[in-house]
TORKOL-4160 file (C-alpha; in steps of 0.2 Angstrom, whole numbers, padded with zeros to 4 digits, m for minus):
390
<pt num="1" X="0000" Y="0000" Z="0000"/>
<pt num="2" X="0007" Y="0017" Z="m0005"/>
<pt num="3" X="0010" Y="0029" Z="0010"/>
<pt num="4" X="0002" Y="0045" Z="0013"/>
<pt num="5" X="0017" Y="0055" Z="0009"/>
<pt num="6" X="0022" Y="0047" Z="m0007"/>
<pt num="7" X="0015" Y="0061" Z="m0018"/>
<pt num="8" X="0019" Y="0075" Z="m0006"/>
<pt num="9" X="0037" Y="0078" Z="m0003"/>
<pt num="10" X="0035" Y="0094" Z="0008"/>
<pt num="11" X="0023" Y="0085" Z="0019"/>
<pt num="12" X="0035" Y="0070" Z="0021"/>
<pt num="13" X="0049" Y="0082" Z="0026"/>
<pt num="14" X="0038" Y="0091" Z="0039"/>
<pt num="15" X="0032" Y="0075" Z="0046"/>
<pt num="16" X="0050" Y="0067" Z="0046"/>
<pt num="17" X="0057" Y="0082" Z="0055"/>
<pt num="18" X="0044" Y="0082" Z="0068"/>
<pt num="19" X="0047" Y="0063" Z="0071"/>
<pt num="20" X="0066" Y="0066" Z="0072"/>
<pt num="21" X="0064" Y="0080" Z="0085"/>
<pt num="22" X="0052" Y="0070" Z="0096"/>
<pt num="23" X="0058" Y="0052" Z="0095"/>
<pt num="24" X="0071" Y="0046" Z="0108"/>
<pt num="25" X="0086" Y="0045" Z="0096"/>
<pt num="26" X="0099" Y="0053" Z="0107"/>
<pt num="27" X="0110" Y="0037" Z="0109"/>
<pt num="28" X="0115" Y="0039" Z="0090"/>
<pt num="29" X="0120" Y="0057" Z="0092"/>
<pt num="30" X="0139" Y="0061" Z="0095"/>
<pt num="31" X="0141" Y="0042" Z="0098"/>
<pt num="32" X="0159" Y="0035" Z="0096"/>
<pt num="33" X="0162" Y="0017" Z="0091"/>
<pt num="34" X="0178" Y="0007" Z="0094"/>
<pt num="35" X="0176" Y="m0004" Z="0079"/>
<pt num="36" X="0167" Y="m0004" Z="0062"/>
<pt num="37" X="0157" Y="m0019" Z="0067"/>
<pt num="38" X="0150" Y="m0010" Z="0082"/>
<pt num="39" X="0146" Y="0005" Z="0072"/>
<pt num="40" X="0137" Y="m0004" Z="0058"/>
<pt num="41" X="0127" Y="m0015" Z="0071"/>
<pt num="42" X="0121" Y="0000" Z="0081"/>
<pt num="43" X="0117" Y="0010" Z="0065"/>
<pt num="44" X="0106" Y="m0005" Z="0060"/>
<pt num="45" X="0096" Y="m0002" Z="0075"/>
<pt num="46" X="0093" Y="0016" Z="0070"/>
<pt num="47" X="0087" Y="0010" Z="0053"/>
<pt num="48" X="0075" Y="m0001" Z="0063"/>
<pt num="49" X="0068" Y="0014" Z="0072"/>
<pt num="50" X="0066" Y="0024" Z="0056"/>
<pt num="51" X="0057" Y="0009" Z="0048"/>
<pt num="52" X="0045" Y="0007" Z="0062"/>
<pt num="53" X="0040" Y="0025" Z="0059"/>
<pt num="54" X="0038" Y="0021" Z="0041"/>
<pt num="55" X="0050" Y="0036" Z="0036"/>
<pt num="56" X="0064" Y="0025" Z="0029"/>
<pt num="57" X="0052" Y="0015" Z="0018"/>
<pt num="58" X="0048" Y="0031" Z="0007"/>
<pt num="59" X="0058" Y="0031" Z="m0009"/>
<pt num="60" X="0056" Y="0012" Z="m0012"/>
<pt num="61" X="0042" Y="0003" Z="m0021"/>
<pt num="62" X="0028" Y="m0005" Z="m0012"/>
<pt num="63" X="0033" Y="m0022" Z="m0020"/>
<pt num="64" X="0050" Y="m0022" Z="m0011"/>
<pt num="65" X="0044" Y="m0017" Z="0006"/>
<pt num="66" X="0043" Y="0002" Z="0003"/>
<pt num="67" X="0029" Y="0015" Z="0003"/>
<pt num="68" X="0031" Y="0023" Z="m0014"/>
<pt num="69" X="0039" Y="0039" Z="m0018"/>
<pt num="70" X="0056" Y="0042" Z="m0027"/>
<pt num="71" X="0074" Y="0046" Z="m0024"/>
<pt num="72" X="0070" Y="0063" Z="m0018"/>
<pt num="73" X="0061" Y="0056" Z="m0003"/>
<pt num="74" X="0078" Y="0046" Z="0001"/>
<pt num="75" X="0087" Y="0062" Z="m0001"/>
<pt num="76" X="0076" Y="0071" Z="0011"/>
<pt num="77" X="0078" Y="0057" Z="0024"/>
<pt num="78" X="0097" Y="0059" Z="0023"/>
<pt num="79" X="0096" Y="0078" Z="0024"/>
<pt num="80" X="0084" Y="0078" Z="0039"/>
<pt num="81" X="0095" Y="0065" Z="0048"/>
<pt num="82" X="0110" Y="0076" Z="0047"/>
<pt num="83" X="0100" Y="0092" Z="0052"/>
<pt num="84" X="0094" Y="0083" Z="0067"/>
<pt num="85" X="0112" Y="0079" Z="0072"/>
<pt num="86" X="0111" Y="0060" Z="0068"/>
<pt num="87" X="0122" Y="0050" Z="0057"/>
<pt num="88" X="0116" Y="0043" Z="0040"/>
<pt num="89" X="0117" Y="0025" Z="0045"/>
<pt num="90" X="0132" Y="0016" Z="0037"/>
<pt num="91" X="0122" Y="0002" Z="0029"/>
<pt num="92" X="0113" Y="0015" Z="0019"/>
<pt num="93" X="0128" Y="0018" Z="0009"/>
<pt num="94" X="0126" Y="0001" Z="0000"/>
<pt num="95" X="0108" Y="0001" Z="0000"/>
<pt num="96" X="0108" Y="0016" Z="m0011"/>
<pt num="97" X="0121" Y="0007" Z="m0022"/>
<pt num="98" X="0114" Y="m0011" Z="m0023"/>
<pt num="99" X="0095" Y="m0008" Z="m0020"/>
<pt num="100" X="0090" Y="0001" Z="m0036"/>
<pt num="101" X="0098" Y="m0011" Z="m0048"/>
<pt num="102" X="0090" Y="m0026" Z="m0039"/>
<pt num="103" X="0073" Y="m0017" Z="m0040"/>
<pt num="104" X="0075" Y="m0014" Z="m0059"/>
<pt num="105" X="0084" Y="m0030" Z="m0065"/>
<pt num="106" X="0078" Y="m0043" Z="m0052"/>
<pt num="107" X="0061" Y="m0038" Z="m0044"/>
<pt num="108" X="0058" Y="m0055" Z="m0037"/>
<pt num="109" X="0074" Y="m0054" Z="m0027"/>
<pt num="110" X="0070" Y="m0037" Z="m0022"/>
<pt num="111" X="0053" Y="m0042" Z="m0015"/>
<pt num="112" X="0061" Y="m0056" Z="m0006"/>
<pt num="113" X="0076" Y="m0048" Z="0002"/>
<pt num="114" X="0075" Y="m0029" Z="0001"/>
<pt num="115" X="0062" Y="m0028" Z="0015"/>
<pt num="116" X="0075" Y="m0036" Z="0027"/>
<pt num="117" X="0088" Y="m0023" Z="0022"/>
<pt num="118" X="0075" Y="m0009" Z="0025"/>
<pt num="119" X="0071" Y="m0015" Z="0042"/>
<pt num="120" X="0090" Y="m0015" Z="0047"/>
<pt num="121" X="0089" Y="m0034" Z="0049"/>
<pt num="122" X="0103" Y="m0037" Z="0036"/>
<pt num="123" X="0115" Y="m0027" Z="0025"/>
<pt num="124" X="0125" Y="m0032" Z="0009"/>
<pt num="125" X="0142" Y="m0031" Z="0003"/>
<pt num="126" X="0148" Y="m0026" Z="m0015"/>
<pt num="127" X="0160" Y="m0037" Z="m0023"/>
<pt num="128" X="0167" Y="m0029" Z="m0039"/>
<pt num="129" X="0186" Y="m0026" Z="m0037"/>
<pt num="130" X="0199" Y="m0040" Z="m0039"/>
<pt num="131" X="0218" Y="m0041" Z="m0036"/>
<pt num="132" X="0221" Y="m0038" Z="m0054"/>
<pt num="133" X="0205" Y="m0029" Z="m0059"/>
<pt num="134" X="0201" Y="m0013" Z="m0050"/>
<pt num="135" X="0195" Y="0001" Z="m0061"/>
<pt num="136" X="0196" Y="m0011" Z="m0076"/>
<pt num="137" X="0181" Y="m0021" Z="m0072"/>
<pt num="138" X="0180" Y="m0029" Z="m0089"/>
<pt num="139" X="0195" Y="m0039" Z="m0085"/>
<pt num="140" X="0187" Y="m0048" Z="m0069"/>
<pt num="141" X="0192" Y="m0066" Z="m0067"/>
<pt num="142" X="0181" Y="m0072" Z="m0053"/>
<pt num="143" X="0171" Y="m0086" Z="m0062"/>
<pt num="144" X="0153" Y="m0092" Z="m0061"/>
<pt num="145" X="0151" Y="m0109" Z="m0070"/>
<pt num="146" X="0133" Y="m0114" Z="m0074"/>
<pt num="147" X="0129" Y="m0132" Z="m0067"/>
<pt num="148" X="0111" Y="m0136" Z="m0070"/>
<pt num="149" X="0100" Y="m0124" Z="m0059"/>
<pt num="150" X="0115" Y="m0117" Z="m0050"/>
<pt num="151" X="0131" Y="m0108" Z="m0053"/>
<pt num="152" X="0148" Y="m0113" Z="m0045"/>
<pt num="153" X="0158" Y="m0098" Z="m0041"/>
<pt num="154" X="0177" Y="m0098" Z="m0039"/>
<pt num="155" X="0189" Y="m0084" Z="m0037"/>
<pt num="156" X="0193" Y="m0069" Z="m0026"/>
<pt num="157" X="0187" Y="m0051" Z="m0023"/>
<pt num="158" X="0196" Y="m0037" Z="m0013"/>
<pt num="159" X="0191" Y="m0020" Z="m0006"/>
<pt num="160" X="0174" Y="m0027" Z="m0004"/>
<pt num="161" X="0163" Y="m0014" Z="0005"/>
<pt num="162" X="0155" Y="m0020" Z="0021"/>
<pt num="163" X="0162" Y="m0037" Z="0016"/>
<pt num="164" X="0167" Y="m0041" Z="0034"/>
<pt num="165" X="0150" Y="m0040" Z="0041"/>
<pt num="166" X="0137" Y="m0042" Z="0027"/>
<pt num="167" X="0124" Y="m0055" Z="0026"/>
<pt num="168" X="0124" Y="m0056" Z="0007"/>
<pt num="169" X="0137" Y="m0051" Z="m0006"/>
<pt num="170" X="0132" Y="m0044" Z="m0023"/>
<pt num="171" X="0146" Y="m0049" Z="m0035"/>
<pt num="172" X="0151" Y="m0046" Z="m0053"/>
<pt num="173" X="0157" Y="m0062" Z="m0060"/>
<pt num="174" X="0163" Y="m0069" Z="m0076"/>
<pt num="175" X="0151" Y="m0081" Z="m0084"/>
<pt num="176" X="0159" Y="m0079" Z="m0102"/>
<pt num="177" X="0176" Y="m0082" Z="m0108"/>
<pt num="178" X="0190" Y="m0070" Z="m0103"/>
<pt num="179" X="0191" Y="m0063" Z="m0121"/>
<pt num="180" X="0172" Y="m0058" Z="m0120"/>
<pt num="181" X="0177" Y="m0044" Z="m0108"/>
<pt num="182" X="0162" Y="m0034" Z="m0102"/>
<pt num="183" X="0150" Y="m0044" Z="m0112"/>
<pt num="184" X="0154" Y="m0060" Z="m0102"/>
<pt num="185" X="0150" Y="m0053" Z="m0085"/>
<pt num="186" X="0135" Y="m0057" Z="m0074"/>
<pt num="187" X="0129" Y="m0050" Z="m0057"/>
<pt num="188" X="0124" Y="m0062" Z="m0044"/>
<pt num="189" X="0119" Y="m0062" Z="m0025"/>
<pt num="190" X="0128" Y="m0074" Z="m0014"/>
<pt num="191" X="0124" Y="m0078" Z="0004"/>
<pt num="192" X="0140" Y="m0074" Z="0015"/>
<pt num="193" X="0137" Y="m0090" Z="0025"/>
<pt num="194" X="0137" Y="m0101" Z="0010"/>
<pt num="195" X="0150" Y="m0116" Z="0011"/>
<pt num="196" X="0166" Y="m0111" Z="0002"/>
<pt num="197" X="0164" Y="m0092" Z="0006"/>
<pt num="198" X="0178" Y="m0086" Z="0017"/>
<pt num="199" X="0182" Y="m0067" Z="0021"/>
<pt num="200" X="0197" Y="m0058" Z="0028"/>
<pt num="201" X="0194" Y="m0041" Z="0035"/>
<pt num="202" X="0206" Y="m0027" Z="0028"/>
<pt num="203" X="0211" Y="m0016" Z="0042"/>
<pt num="204" X="0214" Y="0002" Z="0036"/>
<pt num="205" X="0227" Y="0014" Z="0043"/>
<pt num="206" X="0214" Y="0020" Z="0056"/>
<pt num="207" X="0213" Y="0002" Z="0062"/>
<pt num="208" X="0195" Y="0000" Z="0056"/>
<pt num="209" X="0189" Y="m0015" Z="0046"/>
<pt num="210" X="0179" Y="m0005" Z="0033"/>
<pt num="211" X="0183" Y="m0017" Z="0019"/>
<pt num="212" X="0187" Y="m0036" Z="0016"/>
<pt num="213" X="0195" Y="m0049" Z="0005"/>
<pt num="214" X="0183" Y="m0062" Z="0000"/>
<pt num="215" X="0187" Y="m0080" Z="m0007"/>
<pt num="216" X="0175" Y="m0091" Z="m0016"/>
<pt num="217" X="0180" Y="m0110" Z="m0017"/>
<pt num="218" X="0167" Y="m0120" Z="m0026"/>
<pt num="219" X="0153" Y="m0110" Z="m0020"/>
<pt num="220" X="0136" Y="m0116" Z="m0026"/>
<pt num="221" X="0123" Y="m0102" Z="m0029"/>
<pt num="222" X="0106" Y="m0104" Z="m0036"/>
<pt num="223" X="0104" Y="m0097" Z="m0054"/>
<pt num="224" X="0088" Y="m0088" Z="m0047"/>
<pt num="225" X="0100" Y="m0077" Z="m0038"/>
<pt num="226" X="0106" Y="m0068" Z="m0054"/>
<pt num="227" X="0102" Y="m0050" Z="m0055"/>
<pt num="228" X="0098" Y="m0047" Z="m0073"/>
<pt num="229" X="0101" Y="m0061" Z="m0086"/>
<pt num="230" X="0117" Y="m0070" Z="m0089"/>
<pt num="231" X="0129" Y="m0059" Z="m0098"/>
<pt num="232" X="0120" Y="m0043" Z="m0092"/>
<pt num="233" X="0131" Y="m0039" Z="m0078"/>
<pt num="234" X="0139" Y="m0024" Z="m0087"/>
<pt num="235" X="0122" Y="m0016" Z="m0090"/>
<pt num="236" X="0118" Y="m0019" Z="m0071"/>
<pt num="237" X="0134" Y="m0012" Z="m0066"/>
<pt num="238" X="0132" Y="0004" Z="m0076"/>
<pt num="239" X="0114" Y="0006" Z="m0069"/>
<pt num="240" X="0121" Y="0004" Z="m0052"/>
<pt num="241" X="0135" Y="0017" Z="m0055"/>
<pt num="242" X="0122" Y="0031" Z="m0057"/>
<pt num="243" X="0117" Y="0028" Z="m0039"/>
<pt num="244" X="0134" Y="0026" Z="m0032"/>
<pt num="245" X="0139" Y="0043" Z="m0040"/>
<pt num="246" X="0122" Y="0053" Z="m0036"/>
<pt num="247" X="0114" Y="0046" Z="m0021"/>
<pt num="248" X="0130" Y="0042" Z="m0012"/>
<pt num="249" X="0137" Y="0059" Z="m0015"/>
<pt num="250" X="0121" Y="0067" Z="m0008"/>
<pt num="251" X="0121" Y="0057" Z="0008"/>
<pt num="252" X="0139" Y="0059" Z="0010"/>
<pt num="253" X="0137" Y="0078" Z="0008"/>
<pt num="254" X="0123" Y="0078" Z="0021"/>
<pt num="255" X="0134" Y="0069" Z="0033"/>
<pt num="256" X="0149" Y="0080" Z="0030"/>
<pt num="257" X="0138" Y="0096" Z="0033"/>
<pt num="258" X="0134" Y="0088" Z="0050"/>
<pt num="259" X="0152" Y="0086" Z="0054"/>
<pt num="260" X="0157" Y="0103" Z="0049"/>
<pt num="261" X="0143" Y="0110" Z="0061"/>
<pt num="262" X="0151" Y="0099" Z="0074"/>
<pt num="263" X="0168" Y="0105" Z="0071"/>
<pt num="264" X="0162" Y="0123" Z="0072"/>
<pt num="265" X="0154" Y="0120" Z="0089"/>
<pt num="266" X="0170" Y="0112" Z="0095"/>
<pt num="267" X="0180" Y="0128" Z="0089"/>
<pt num="268" X="0167" Y="0139" Z="0097"/>
<pt num="269" X="0169" Y="0131" Z="0114"/>
<pt num="270" X="0188" Y="0132" Z="0112"/>
<pt num="271" X="0187" Y="0151" Z="0109"/>
<pt num="272" X="0174" Y="0154" Z="0123"/>
<pt num="273" X="0187" Y="0145" Z="0135"/>
<pt num="274" X="0201" Y="0157" Z="0130"/>
<pt num="275" X="0208" Y="0147" Z="0115"/>
<pt num="276" X="0214" Y="0155" Z="0099"/>
<pt num="277" X="0211" Y="0150" Z="0081"/>
<pt num="278" X="0223" Y="0152" Z="0066"/>
<pt num="279" X="0221" Y="0168" Z="0057"/>
<pt num="280" X="0214" Y="0160" Z="0042"/>
<pt num="281" X="0202" Y="0149" Z="0051"/>
<pt num="282" X="0186" Y="0158" Z="0046"/>
<pt num="283" X="0191" Y="0159" Z="0028"/>
<pt num="284" X="0195" Y="0140" Z="0027"/>
<pt num="285" X="0179" Y="0136" Z="0036"/>
<pt num="286" X="0170" Y="0147" Z="0023"/>
<pt num="287" X="0179" Y="0138" Z="0009"/>
<pt num="288" X="0174" Y="0121" Z="0016"/>
<pt num="289" X="0156" Y="0126" Z="0017"/>
<pt num="290" X="0157" Y="0133" Z="m0001"/>
<pt num="291" X="0163" Y="0116" Z="m0007"/>
<pt num="292" X="0149" Y="0107" Z="0001"/>
<pt num="293" X="0136" Y="0119" Z="m0005"/>
<pt num="294" X="0143" Y="0117" Z="m0023"/>
<pt num="295" X="0143" Y="0098" Z="m0021"/>
<pt num="296" X="0125" Y="0098" Z="m0015"/>
<pt num="297" X="0119" Y="0110" Z="m0029"/>
<pt num="298" X="0127" Y="0098" Z="m0042"/>
<pt num="299" X="0121" Y="0082" Z="m0033"/>
<pt num="300" X="0103" Y="0089" Z="m0031"/>
<pt num="301" X="0102" Y="0091" Z="m0050"/>
<pt num="302" X="0108" Y="0073" Z="m0052"/>
<pt num="303" X="0095" Y="0066" Z="m0039"/>
<pt num="304" X="0081" Y="0075" Z="m0048"/>
<pt num="305" X="0086" Y="0068" Z="m0064"/>
<pt num="306" X="0086" Y="0050" Z="m0057"/>
<pt num="307" X="0069" Y="0054" Z="m0049"/>
<pt num="308" X="0062" Y="0059" Z="m0066"/>
<pt num="309" X="0067" Y="0042" Z="m0073"/>
<pt num="310" X="0081" Y="0049" Z="m0084"/>
<pt num="311" X="0097" Y="0040" Z="m0086"/>
<pt num="312" X="0112" Y="0048" Z="m0078"/>
<pt num="313" X="0127" Y="0046" Z="m0089"/>
<pt num="314" X="0146" Y="0050" Z="m0088"/>
<pt num="315" X="0142" Y="0068" Z="m0082"/>
<pt num="316" X="0139" Y="0060" Z="m0064"/>
<pt num="317" X="0158" Y="0059" Z="m0063"/>
<pt num="318" X="0157" Y="0077" Z="m0058"/>
<pt num="319" X="0148" Y="0072" Z="m0042"/>
<pt num="320" X="0162" Y="0060" Z="m0038"/>
<pt num="321" X="0176" Y="0072" Z="m0041"/>
<pt num="322" X="0167" Y="0086" Z="m0030"/>
<pt num="323" X="0164" Y="0074" Z="m0016"/>
<pt num="324" X="0182" Y="0068" Z="m0015"/>
<pt num="325" X="0188" Y="0086" Z="m0014"/>
<pt num="326" X="0175" Y="0092" Z="m0001"/>
<pt num="327" X="0178" Y="0077" Z="0010"/>
<pt num="328" X="0197" Y="0079" Z="0010"/>
<pt num="329" X="0195" Y="0098" Z="0013"/>
<pt num="330" X="0184" Y="0095" Z="0028"/>
<pt num="331" X="0195" Y="0082" Z="0037"/>
<pt num="332" X="0211" Y="0092" Z="0033"/>
<pt num="333" X="0203" Y="0107" Z="0040"/>
<pt num="334" X="0198" Y="0097" Z="0056"/>
<pt num="335" X="0217" Y="0092" Z="0058"/>
<pt num="336" X="0223" Y="0109" Z="0056"/>
<pt num="337" X="0211" Y="0119" Z="0067"/>
<pt num="338" X="0210" Y="0106" Z="0081"/>
<pt num="339" X="0229" Y="0107" Z="0082"/>
<pt num="340" X="0238" Y="0096" Z="0095"/>
<pt num="341" X="0221" Y="0089" Z="0101"/>
<pt num="342" X="0218" Y="0081" Z="0084"/>
<pt num="343" X="0234" Y="0071" Z="0086"/>
<pt num="344" X="0236" Y="0068" Z="0104"/>
<pt num="345" X="0219" Y="0069" Z="0113"/>
<pt num="346" X="0212" Y="0053" Z="0120"/>
<pt num="347" X="0194" Y="0059" Z="0119"/>
<pt num="348" X="0180" Y="0051" Z="0109"/>
<pt num="349" X="0179" Y="0066" Z="0098"/>
<pt num="350" X="0197" Y="0066" Z="0094"/>
<pt num="351" X="0197" Y="0048" Z="0090"/>
<pt num="352" X="0182" Y="0050" Z="0078"/>
<pt num="353" X="0191" Y="0065" Z="0069"/>
<pt num="354" X="0207" Y="0055" Z="0067"/>
<pt num="355" X="0198" Y="0039" Z="0061"/>
<pt num="356" X="0188" Y="0050" Z="0048"/>
<pt num="357" X="0204" Y="0059" Z="0042"/>
<pt num="358" X="0212" Y="0042" Z="0039"/>
<pt num="359" X="0197" Y="0036" Z="0029"/>
<pt num="360" X="0196" Y="0052" Z="0019"/>
<pt num="361" X="0213" Y="0048" Z="0011"/>
<pt num="362" X="0204" Y="0035" Z="0001"/>
<pt num="363" X="0191" Y="0048" Z="m0006"/>
<pt num="364" X="0200" Y="0050" Z="m0022"/>
<pt num="365" X="0203" Y="0031" Z="m0025"/>
<pt num="366" X="0188" Y="0022" Z="m0019"/>
<pt num="367" X="0174" Y="0019" Z="m0032"/>
<pt num="368" X="0185" Y="0025" Z="m0046"/>
<pt num="369" X="0200" Y="0036" Z="m0044"/>
<pt num="370" X="0199" Y="0055" Z="m0047"/>
<pt num="371" X="0211" Y="0053" Z="m0062"/>
<pt num="372" X="0199" Y="0040" Z="m0070"/>
<pt num="373" X="0184" Y="0052" Z="m0067"/>
<pt num="374" X="0192" Y="0066" Z="m0075"/>
<pt num="375" X="0197" Y="0055" Z="m0090"/>
<pt num="376" X="0179" Y="0050" Z="m0092"/>
<pt num="377" X="0173" Y="0068" Z="m0091"/>
<pt num="378" X="0187" Y="0073" Z="m0104"/>
<pt num="379" X="0182" Y="0059" Z="m0116"/>
<pt num="380" X="0164" Y="0057" Z="m0114"/>
<pt num="381" X="0157" Y="0074" Z="m0108"/>
<pt num="382" X="0169" Y="0088" Z="m0115"/>
<pt num="383" X="0175" Y="0078" Z="m0130"/>
<pt num="384" X="0193" Y="0084" Z="m0128"/>
<pt num="385" X="0206" Y="0076" Z="m0140"/>
<pt num="386" X="0215" Y="0061" Z="m0134"/>
<pt num="387" X="0233" Y="0063" Z="m0127"/>
<pt num="388" X="0245" Y="0059" Z="m0141"/>
<pt num="389" X="0254" Y="0043" Z="m0139"/>
<pt num="390" X="0273" Y="0044" Z="m0135"/>
């Protein structure tokens, strides 16, 4: 059944804002987590609270456990969470990436599994990159061999987002010959507890296990778990990238805006207690805010395009480049303005800033490096001439 706010975005925003102001959600505000696993599990409880109120179900089709509406409802949710001083729950990062292609290419799977994700009962990992195939997905080697009503998967994935804790893994695998390149790829969902699946958390410089290495050894997966048809994996991946660029950028900008406000509050407290800030502090804070506003303006146009049903093409790489620059600027700013406290303080606040600073170092790499994004823009948007061979 379609919800009352599916066709009224302003009423949805107003109702959601009232809910976030009145609900007992303080345990998720300014909360520090000692591990990634603890953070994701606790954020999943916040998802459950939002689901019970019906607010997180908007923006998803009724057939998949939603209440109707479109991408703009989800964008409003992330905005209002950040405005209320709440984090955007970590599992939403891959819900935005993996949910839409499942709805489009595998509606039966979406109807069966997406409701559990929307409730916070489970979350998924994204298995694309391999040791010898990062940005060049067409050279993937992890193989899925058809065997009757099943596929048998063998190979390895690396840098798998949420791979250490995910209930299920959505993987891009090779069902054709190596020579078939992107035409021989398929997308499939694999339960993480299937015999033959093993995972090894990858500890980042911050000590957090944000990613994982996944090994598949004769893993049997029902053919009904295909997302799209066999050989359609590249089309599914390209559809997915629209959301990875657009919705991920929007929710990340909302979270970054919340963190900038929190940084300003910390600096205000320091000044009130007699502390001093560098002479260029206000100018740098203003510049960081301007970068976030620029990102949001660009990302808003992309979200509206998705909501209208239009295809978002290579121009979405602009969102990715702007996001990387804004995130690095924010966390470099926290390092510089918090001074010795950033490096040496043993408080939860300082630990959080340090952890986020370390993670922000990957902003220009994860999901396609900034160099690759700029090349996409140069080749497919601006039509610039190719660099001469040397």
